[in-house]
C-alpha positions in Angstrom: -128.6 -136.1 11.4 -127.4 -136.1 7.8 -125.5 -138.8 6.2 -121.7 -138.0 6.4 -120.0 -136.9 2.9 -116.6 -137.2 1.7 -115.3 -133.9 0.5 -111.9 -133.6 -1.3 -110.1 -130.2 -0.5 -108.1 -127.9 -2.7 -105.0 -130.2 -2.5 -105.3 -134.0 -3.4 -104.4 -135.1 0.1 -107.0 -133.1 2.0 -109.8 -135.4 2.5 -112.9 -134.1 4.9 -115.6 -135.4 6.1 -119.1 -133.5 6.9 -122.4 -133.9 8.4 -125.0 -131.9 10.2 -126.7 -132.8 13.4 -129.9 -131.8 14.9 -129.6 -129.8 18.0 -130.9 -132.5 20.0 -128.8 -135.0 18.3 -125.6 -132.8 19.1 -126.5 -132.5 22.7 -127.0 -136.6 23.1 -123.9 -137.2 21.6 -121.9 -134.3 23.7 -123.8 -135.7 27.0 -122.6 -139.1 26.0 -118.9 -138.4 25.5 -119.0 -136.6 28.8 -120.6 -139.6 30.5 -118.2 -141.9 29.1 -115.2 -139.6 29.5 -116.2 -139.3 33.2 -116.6 -143.0 33.9 -113.1 -143.7 32.2 -111.4 -140.7 34.3 -112.7 -142.3 37.8 -111.4 -145.7 36.9 -108.3 -144.3 36.1 -108.0 -142.1 39.2 -109.1 -145.1 41.5 -106.4 -147.1 40.5 -104.3 -148.5 43.4 -100.7 -146.7 43.6 -97.7 -148.5 43.6 -94.9 -146.8 45.3 -92.1 -148.8 43.1 -93.7 -148.2 39.9 -94.2 -144.6 40.8 -90.4 -144.4 41.6 -89.6 -145.7 38.2 -92.0 -143.7 36.5 -93.7 -146.7 35.0 -97.9 -145.9 35.4 -99.7 -149.0 36.5 -103.5 -149.5 36.7 -106.1 -151.8 38.2 -105.1 -155.6 37.7 -109.0 -156.6 38.3 -111.6 -156.1 35.7 -114.2 -153.2 36.1 -117.7 -154.2 38.4 -119.7 -152.0 36.2 -120.7 -154.1 33.1 -120.6 -150.8 30.9 -116.7 -150.2 32.0 -115.9 -153.9 31.8 -117.3 -153.7 27.8 -114.9 -150.8 27.4 -112.0 -152.5 29.3 -112.5 -156.4 28.9 -109.9 -158.8 30.1 -106.9 -159.5 27.9 -107.6 -163.2 27.8 -110.9 -165.3 27.0 -112.6 -167.6 29.0 -111.0 -171.1 28.2 -107.7 -169.8 27.2 -104.6 -171.3 29.1 -103.7 -169.1 31.8 -100.8 -168.5 34.0 -101.3 -167.0 37.4 -101.6 -163.4 37.3 -101.0 -162.7 33.4 -104.3 -160.9 33.0 -103.9 -158.8 36.0 -100.3 -157.9 35.0 -101.5 -157.2 31.5 -104.4 -155.0 32.6 -102.1 -153.3 35.4 -99.5 -152.3 32.8 -102.0 -151.1 29.7 -105.1 -150.2 31.0 -104.4 -146.9 31.9 -102.8 -146.4 28.5 -106.1 -147.7 26.7 -108.2 -145.3 28.8 -106.1 -142.4 27.3 -106.5 -143.1 24.0 -110.0 -144.0 24.5 -110.4 -140.2 26.2 -108.6 -138.9 23.5 -110.9 -140.3 20.9 -114.0 -138.8 23.0 -112.1 -135.5 22.8 -112.0 -135.6 19.1 -115.8 -135.7 19.1 -116.0 -132.9 21.7 -113.7 -130.6 19.6 -115.4 -131.6 16.4 -118.9 -130.5 17.8 -117.0 -127.0 19.0 -117.6 -125.1 22.2 -120.7 -123.7 21.3 -122.5 -126.9 20.3 -122.1 -126.6 16.7 -124.5 -128.7 14.7 -122.1 -128.6 11.5 -119.2 -131.1 11.8 -116.6 -131.4 9.4 -113.3 -133.3 10.0 -110.2 -134.6 8.5 -109.4 -138.3 8.0 -107.5 -139.1 11.1 -110.1 -137.5 13.2 -112.6 -139.4 11.5 -111.0 -142.8 12.2 -111.0 -141.6 16.0 -114.7 -140.5 15.7 -115.5 -143.8 14.8 -113.8 -145.4 17.4 -115.5 -143.2 19.9 -118.9 -143.7 18.7 -117.8 -147.6 19.2 -117.0 -146.7 22.8 -120.3 -144.9 23.0 -122.4 -148.0 21.6 -120.6 -150.1 23.9 -120.8 -148.0 27.1 -124.8 -147.8 26.6 -125.5 -151.2 25.5 -127.2 -153.9 27.5 -128.1 -151.7 30.1 -130.2 -153.7 32.4 -131.2 -151.0 34.9 -134.6 -149.4 34.3 -138.3 -150.2 32.7 -139.4 -151.0 29.5 -139.7 -147.5 28.5 -136.1 -147.0 29.2 -135.0 -150.0 27.3 -136.7 -148.7 24.3 -135.0 -145.5 24.6 -131.7 -147.3 24.9 -132.4 -149.4 21.7 -133.2 -146.3 19.9 -129.9 -144.5 21.0 -128.0 -147.9 20.1 -129.7 -147.5 16.7 -129.0 -144.3 16.0 -125.3 -144.5 17.3 -124.9 -147.3 14.8 -126.2 -145.6 11.8 -123.8 -142.3 12.9 -121.0 -145.0 12.8 -122.1 -147.0 9.7 -122.7 -143.4 7.7 -119.1 -142.7 8.7 -117.5 -145.7 7.8 -119.2 -145.6 4.5 -118.0 -142.3 3.5 -114.4 -143.4 4.8 -114.4 -146.2 2.6 -115.9 -144.8 -0.6 
């Protein structure tokens, strides 16, 4: 991947960011967006149904944190260990907000897919609002693949390389955003 470049458009208010991925890098990032999206969609679809909430038009989600550690990193508890807790606060907050959080994460991942294009383009150009969402999606991908304890030493080395590459992508785009 080439470092992200900040480019000013013809109009002063238009700022674009561009990079070029190798075909394999493009495939990896496309596969990761699909994998993370699928996990988030399954989580949202598995939420228990609340008849009263449906009658009122209120979307509700799970009250318990995900058991899958990869999803748990994407959807952490609303309270930290040791915080004063009232019965059910964390479950209530999760129930009310988890679906909205999932929706935003899916929208961010969709920005990445749209930037890559339907034909798997390796040239990526995005505007500033999309760049912020691209960074958030890269962060979610990093969280999803980090610290996975399954697999052997070779898989861990591959995961470490993937984490370093995602960190480079994210850092490069952040540097272009702040310059």
